[in-house]
Structure formats: C-alpha cells, structure tokens
C-alpha positions as CSV (number, residue, x, y, z in Angstrom):
1,M,5.3,44.1,-1.7
2,A,6.6,40.7,-2.6
3,S,8.4,40.4,0.7
4,D,5.1,41.2,2.5
5,R,3.3,38.5,0.6
6,D,6.1,36.0,1.3
7,E,6.0,36.9,5.0
8,L,2.2,36.5,5.1
9,A,2.5,33.2,3.2
10,Q,5.0,31.9,5.8
11,R,2.8,33.0,8.7
12,L,-0.2,31.3,7.1
13,L,1.9,28.1,6.6
14,D,3.0,28.2,10.2
15,A,-0.6,28.7,11.4
16,Q,-1.8,25.8,9.2
17,V,1.0,23.6,10.5
18,E,0.2,24.6,14.1
19,F,-3.5,23.9,13.5
20,T,-2.7,20.5,11.9
21,L,-0.5,19.6,14.8
22,G,-3.2,20.5,17.2
23,Q,-5.6,18.2,15.4
24,L,-3.1,15.3,15.4
25,T,-1.7,15.6,18.9
26,D,-4.8,16.5,20.9
27,E,-6.6,13.2,21.5
28,D,-10.2,14.6,21.2
29,E,-9.4,16.5,18.1
30,F,-7.6,13.5,16.6
31,R,-10.7,11.4,17.3
32,T,-12.8,13.9,15.4
33,V,-10.4,13.9,12.5
34,A,-10.2,10.1,12.4
35,E,-14.0,9.8,12.5
36,Q,-14.3,12.2,9.6
37,E,-11.6,10.5,7.5
38,I,-13.0,7.0,8.2
39,D,-16.6,8.1,7.4
40,S,-15.3,9.7,4.2
41,F,-13.4,6.6,3.2
42,L,-16.3,4.3,3.9
43,T,-18.7,6.5,1.9
44,D,-16.3,6.9,-1.1
45,S,-15.3,3.2,-1.0
46,G,-18.9,2.1,-1.1
47,T,-18.9,2.8,-4.9
48,I,-15.3,1.9,-5.8
49,P,-14.7,-1.7,-6.9
50,L,-11.7,-3.4,-5.4
51,E,-9.9,-4.1,-8.6
52,S,-10.2,-0.5,-9.9
53,V,-7.8,0.6,-7.1
54,M,-5.8,-2.6,-6.6
55,P,-5.2,-4.2,-10.0
56,R,-4.9,-8.0,-9.9
57,Q,-1.4,-8.1,-11.4
58,L,-0.2,-5.5,-8.9
59,I,-1.2,-7.7,-6.0
60,K,0.3,-10.7,-7.7
61,D,3.6,-8.8,-8.0
62,V,3.5,-8.0,-4.3
63,V,2.7,-11.6,-3.4
64,Y,5.5,-12.9,-5.6
65,K,8.0,-10.5,-4.0
66,Y,7.4,-11.6,-0.4
67,A,6.5,-15.2,-1.0
68,V,9.1,-16.1,-3.7
69,Q,11.7,-13.4,-4.1
70,F,12.1,-12.1,-0.5
71,P,15.2,-13.7,1.0
72,V,14.5,-16.1,3.8
73,E,17.9,-15.7,5.3
74,G,19.8,-14.8,8.5
75,A,17.7,-13.0,11.0
76,I,14.3,-14.4,10.0
77,P,14.8,-18.1,10.7
78,E,17.0,-17.3,13.6
79,L,14.3,-15.1,15.1
80,V,11.6,-17.7,14.5
81,G,13.8,-20.3,16.2
82,E,14.4,-18.0,19.2
83,V,10.7,-17.2,19.6
84,A,9.8,-20.9,19.4
85,A,12.5,-21.8,22.0
86,R,11.3,-19.1,24.3
87,L,7.7,-20.3,24.1
88,Y,8.8,-23.9,24.5
89,N,10.8,-23.1,27.7
90,H,8.3,-20.7,29.2
91,D,7.3,-21.4,32.8
92,V,3.6,-21.3,31.9
93,N,4.0,-24.7,30.3
94,S,4.7,-26.3,33.7
95,Q,1.7,-24.5,35.2
96,T,-0.9,-25.4,32.5
97,S,-2.5,-28.7,31.8
98,L,-4.3,-29.8,28.7
99,H,-7.5,-29.5,30.7
100,D,-6.7,-25.8,31.3
101,V,-6.5,-25.3,27.5
102,V,-9.5,-27.4,26.4
103,D,-12.2,-28.7,28.7
104,D,-13.9,-32.1,28.4
105,R,-16.9,-30.9,26.4
106,Q,-14.7,-28.9,23.9
107,F,-12.4,-31.9,23.4
108,D,-15.2,-34.3,22.8
109,E,-16.8,-32.0,20.3
110,L,-13.5,-31.6,18.5
111,A,-12.7,-35.3,18.6
112,T,-16.2,-36.1,17.2
113,S,-15.9,-33.6,14.4
114,I,-12.5,-35.0,13.4
115,A,-13.7,-38.6,13.5
116,E,-16.8,-37.7,11.4
117,M,-14.7,-35.8,8.8
118,P,-14.9,-37.7,5.5
119,A,-11.2,-37.0,4.9
120,A,-10.2,-38.5,8.2
121,Q,-12.3,-41.6,7.5
122,R,-10.8,-42.0,4.0
123,A,-7.3,-41.7,5.3
124,L,-7.9,-44.2,8.1
125,E,-9.5,-46.7,5.6
126,Q,-6.5,-46.4,3.3
127,V,-4.2,-47.2,6.2
128,L,-6.3,-50.1,7.3
129,E,-6.6,-51.5,3.7
130,S,-3.0,-51.0,2.7
131,P,-0.8,-54.1,2.5
132,S,2.0,-51.9,3.7
133,T,0.3,-51.7,7.1
134,V,0.5,-55.4,7.6
135,D,4.1,-55.5,6.3
136,T,5.0,-52.8,8.8
137,V,3.5,-54.8,11.7
138,V,5.4,-57.9,10.7
139,D,8.7,-56.0,10.5
140,L,8.1,-54.5,13.9
141,V,7.4,-57.9,15.5
142,Q,10.5,-59.4,13.9
143,R,12.7,-56.6,15.0
144,S,11.3,-57.0,18.5
145,V,12.1,-60.7,18.6
146,A,15.6,-60.0,17.3
147,N,16.2,-57.4,20.0
148,N,14.9,-59.6,22.8
149,F,16.0,-63.1,21.8
150,G,18.9,-62.5,19.4
151,S,19.3,-62.5,15.6
152,K,19.8,-66.2,15.5
153,A,16.4,-67.0,17.1
154,A,14.8,-64.3,14.9
155,R,16.1,-65.9,11.7
156,R,15.0,-69.4,12.9
157,L,11.5,-68.2,13.8
158,A,11.1,-65.7,10.9
159,R,8.6,-67.7,8.9
160,P,6.2,-68.7,11.7
161,I,6.4,-65.2,13.2
162,E,5.5,-63.7,9.9
163,K,2.6,-66.1,9.4
164,V,1.1,-65.6,12.9
165,T,1.6,-61.8,12.7
166,R,0.0,-61.5,9.3
167,Y,-3.0,-63.5,10.5
168,G,-3.3,-61.5,13.7
169,A,-2.8,-58.1,12.0
170,G,-5.3,-59.0,9.3
171,F,-7.9,-60.1,11.9
172,V,-7.4,-56.8,13.8
173,L,-7.5,-54.6,10.7
174,D,-10.6,-56.4,9.4
175,S,-12.4,-55.7,12.7
176,A,-11.3,-52.1,12.6
177,R,-12.6,-51.6,9.1
178,E,-16.1,-52.4,10.2
179,D,-16.4,-49.0,12.0
180,P,-13.3,-46.9,11.6
181,E,-15.1,-43.8,12.9
182,V,-15.7,-45.4,16.3
183,M,-12.1,-46.7,16.4
184,L,-10.7,-43.3,15.8
185,L,-13.0,-41.6,18.3
186,D,-12.2,-44.2,20.9
187,T,-8.5,-43.7,20.3
188,L,-8.7,-39.9,20.7
189,R,-10.8,-40.3,23.9
190,D,-8.3,-42.7,25.4
191,F,-5.5,-40.3,24.7
192,W,-7.5,-37.5,26.4
193,R,-8.3,-39.5,29.5
194,G,-4.6,-40.5,29.8
195,N,-3.2,-37.0,29.3
196,A,-5.8,-34.3,30.1
197,D,-4.4,-33.6,33.6
198,R,-0.7,-33.6,32.5
199,D,1.0,-30.2,32.4
200,L,2.2,-29.2,29.0
201,S,5.8,-29.4,30.0
202,G,5.3,-33.1,30.5
203,F,5.4,-33.6,26.7
204,K,8.9,-32.3,26.5
205,G,10.2,-35.8,26.7
206,T,8.5,-36.4,23.4
207,I,9.5,-33.1,21.7
208,T,12.7,-31.5,23.0
209,D,14.0,-28.0,22.4
210,D,16.5,-29.4,19.9
211,D,13.6,-30.9,18.0
212,I,12.0,-27.5,17.9
213,E,15.1,-26.0,16.4
214,D,15.3,-28.9,13.9
215,F,11.6,-28.3,12.8
216,V,12.4,-24.6,12.2
217,V,15.5,-25.4,10.1
218,I,13.8,-28.1,8.1
219,G,10.7,-26.0,7.5
220,F,12.8,-23.0,6.2
221,E,15.0,-25.3,4.1
222,F,11.9,-26.9,2.6
223,F,10.2,-23.6,1.9
224,R,13.3,-22.1,0.4
225,T,13.2,-24.7,-2.5
226,F,9.4,-25.3,-2.6
227,R,8.6,-21.6,-3.2
228,N,10.7,-21.7,-6.4
229,T,8.7,-24.5,-8.0
230,P,6.1,-23.9,-10.7
231,Y,3.6,-25.7,-8.5
232,F,3.9,-23.1,-5.7
233,R,3.7,-20.2,-8.2
234,T,0.6,-21.7,-9.7
235,L,-1.0,-22.0,-6.3
236,L,-0.2,-18.3,-5.6
237,D,-1.7,-17.3,-9.0
238,E,-4.9,-19.3,-8.3
239,G,-5.2,-17.9,-4.8
240,V,-5.0,-14.3,-6.0
241,D,-7.3,-15.0,-8.9
242,E,-9.9,-16.5,-6.6
243,V,-9.9,-13.4,-4.4
244,F,-10.4,-11.1,-7.4
245,D,-12.9,-13.4,-9.1
246,T,-14.9,-13.2,-5.9
247,Y,-14.4,-9.6,-4.8
248,G,-12.8,-7.8,-7.8
249,A,-16.0,-6.0,-8.8
250,T,-17.2,-5.6,-5.2
251,P,-17.0,-2.1,-3.6
252,I,-14.2,-1.9,-1.1
253,A,-16.6,-1.1,1.8
254,D,-18.6,-4.3,1.1
255,V,-15.3,-6.3,1.0
256,L,-14.4,-5.0,4.5
257,E,-17.9,-5.8,5.7
258,D,-17.7,-9.3,4.4
259,L,-14.3,-9.7,6.2
260,G,-16.0,-8.6,9.4
261,I,-14.1,-5.2,9.5
262,E,-16.5,-2.5,10.7
263,R,-16.3,1.3,11.3
264,A,-15.8,0.7,15.0
265,D,-12.8,-1.6,14.3
266,L,-11.2,1.1,12.1
267,M,-11.7,3.7,14.8
268,E,-10.4,1.4,17.5
269,E,-7.1,0.9,15.6
270,A,-6.8,4.5,14.7
271,M,-7.1,5.5,18.4
272,R,-4.8,2.6,19.4
273,F,-1.9,3.6,17.2
274,G,-2.5,7.2,16.2
275,P,-2.0,9.2,19.4
276,P,1.0,7.3,20.8
277,V,2.9,7.3,17.5
278,L,2.2,11.0,16.8
279,A,3.1,11.9,20.4
280,H,6.6,10.6,19.7
281,S,7.1,12.4,16.4
282,E,9.6,15.2,16.2
283,R,7.0,17.6,14.8
284,A,4.7,16.9,17.7
285,R,7.3,17.8,20.2
286,L,7.8,21.3,18.8
287,P,7.0,24.1,21.3
288,R,3.6,25.7,20.8
289,D,3.3,29.3,22.2
290,H,-0.2,30.0,20.8
291,H,-3.5,28.4,20.2
292,A,-4.3,26.9,16.8
293,P,-7.0,28.5,14.8
294,P,-10.4,27.0,15.2
295,P,-11.5,24.2,12.8
296,R,-13.8,26.6,10.8
297,T,-10.9,28.8,9.8
298,V,-10.4,29.0,6.0
299,L,-7.1,29.4,4.3
300,R,-7.6,30.8,0.8
301,L,-4.4,30.0,-1.2
302,T,-6.0,29.2,-4.5
303,G,-6.0,32.5,-6.3
304,V,-4.1,32.6,-9.6
305,C,-3.1,35.8,-11.5
306,G,-1.0,35.9,-14.6
307,G,0.0,32.3,-14.2
308,R,1.4,32.9,-10.7
309,R,-0.2,31.6,-7.5
310,R,-0.8,34.5,-5.1
311,L,-2.7,35.0,-1.9
312,R,-6.2,36.4,-2.1
313,E,-6.6,39.6,-0.1
314,E,-9.6,38.2,1.7
315,V,-7.6,35.6,3.7
316,V,-9.3,34.7,6.9
317,C,-6.9,33.3,9.6
318,T,-5.6,33.8,13.1
319,L,-1.9,34.4,12.6
320,P,1.0,33.8,15.0
321,A,2.9,36.9,16.0
322,P,5.8,37.7,13.6
C-alpha cells in the first residue's frame, strides 16, 4: 500500500513538474503566468509599506558592502578602461559631428540654462573677483615674454609688464563683472559656432587614449581612498535615510508609480528576459512525451492523518503513464 502511494506521489510530482514547465516554456502560457504574478504583486504591494519589507539598516548594509567594502581591484578598473578605450576609438566618432548629437536649438537652450544658473553665475563671479585670477594672468604674460625674448629681457621688464598686465586684466575683469551671464553665454555660443561641424574624433588632439586611461586610473585610485572616509559614509547614510524618510511608509506599489515604473514595464521586462532564459535551462530542455494537465487541475496533497502527510483519495489529475 505504501509503495502504491509513493508511486502515485511520484507520478503526481512528475505531472506537476511537467505542467509547470509547460507554463514556463510556452510563451503564451508564460505571459498568462507573468500577468497573474505581476497583478498579484501590485495588488498585495499596494498595502505594504516599503520599510516593512526592506528595513532601513538592511539597505544600508547592502550599500556599504558594494560602495565601501567591495574590492575595486583587478578586472573592474581594467574592464572600465577597455570599454572607455573602445568607445574612444570607435569609427562612429569620425562619422559624427557635434551638430549630429545636439542641434542649434538644443544647444542654445542648454547654454542659456547653464548661463542662468545661480551656481554658474556665483562661480564666475568668484573667478572674476579673485585676486588670484589677476596673478595668474600676470604669471602667464611674464612666462610668455621669457619664452619669446629670453629670461634676461623678462627679468628687466618684469615690473613694467606686471604693472601693465594688472591694469589691463583689472579693466577686462571689471567689464566682465558688469554682466557675467552675457559673457558666459557668448563664450559658449562662440565655442559652438567654432566646433559644431567638427567630427568628434577631431577632439582627440585635446584628449588622447592615454588620457582616457589616466582618467580611469586616477578615478579609481581616488575612489579607493575616498570611500573609506567618514565623510563618504556619512553621505551614504544620509542618502539612504532620505529615501526611507520619503518613501519608508509608502506602499511599494506607490513607490514604483512615483518612479515611473508601471505594470506594462514589468510585463515588458518579464517577456524580454523570461522566455529566452527559461528556454536555455536544463529543465526546459527535458523531453516531454505527453501534454501537461490543464490549468484548472487541482493537486490535493494537503491531507494529514496521524501526523503524517498523505494523499487524499479524491486526487484529481491527469497522470503520465507509469
């Protein structure tokens, strides 16, 4: 009797596996399953606050692991450098101009927005008002005189050069301070007019592939030390706290909606990744010699007698042949 129950249980399990495989590997059936699961998730998550299923400290621990503890070694910076070099050397750069990426109207709107930003205006005003700006101009002019006329002439003319340069630089900077927004906008527009039709590869003289590699190395070296500072960890804490202060008590479905993630997006990604991934699974490639039972089939495996789980006699299922 026990062997008969074991055989029946095995056949029921085989049928259930076959049925589930049918749901997962047939695209139409998988779509139905995905719709049901997504609808169920959105319904249930409409009443579940974010922080009740994702505690704040748990998320902080994950953030710390990947932002602070995770080793930034070996393959990661190497791969980033190789990707950057590949993009830098791609033929599309010689076939694409700045004009192809941004048209005149878009650039003018962008330049105007930048020039009108209070932060940009404050930064420009600080540069124009800083004594270091005049000092830098004086130093550049003196170096230019030394390079073109010799160090002896530069030393002899140092005082008059400094006096004239400071007067001229002060005059120019005073004029620029009257309307820094217009000066910045004119500078951006002059750059655009002079470079809009250049292909992107034309800028390789300014930034070489060696420069790209150096930027990657410097960036990783900086981040390696920066991420271990109390300052960086404080920023991580505050960033996570802000998310949970804003959305911690909000139902998950509402959080997704605020992020612009809708049911159609979830279905699209389920159908994008589900069928091709499942089609390559070992279980999906098992031979199937019979049809799966219809979705309405019920497998009753919940009966309990004497503390032992057993099959109810009223099991309803289409079984594979023994």
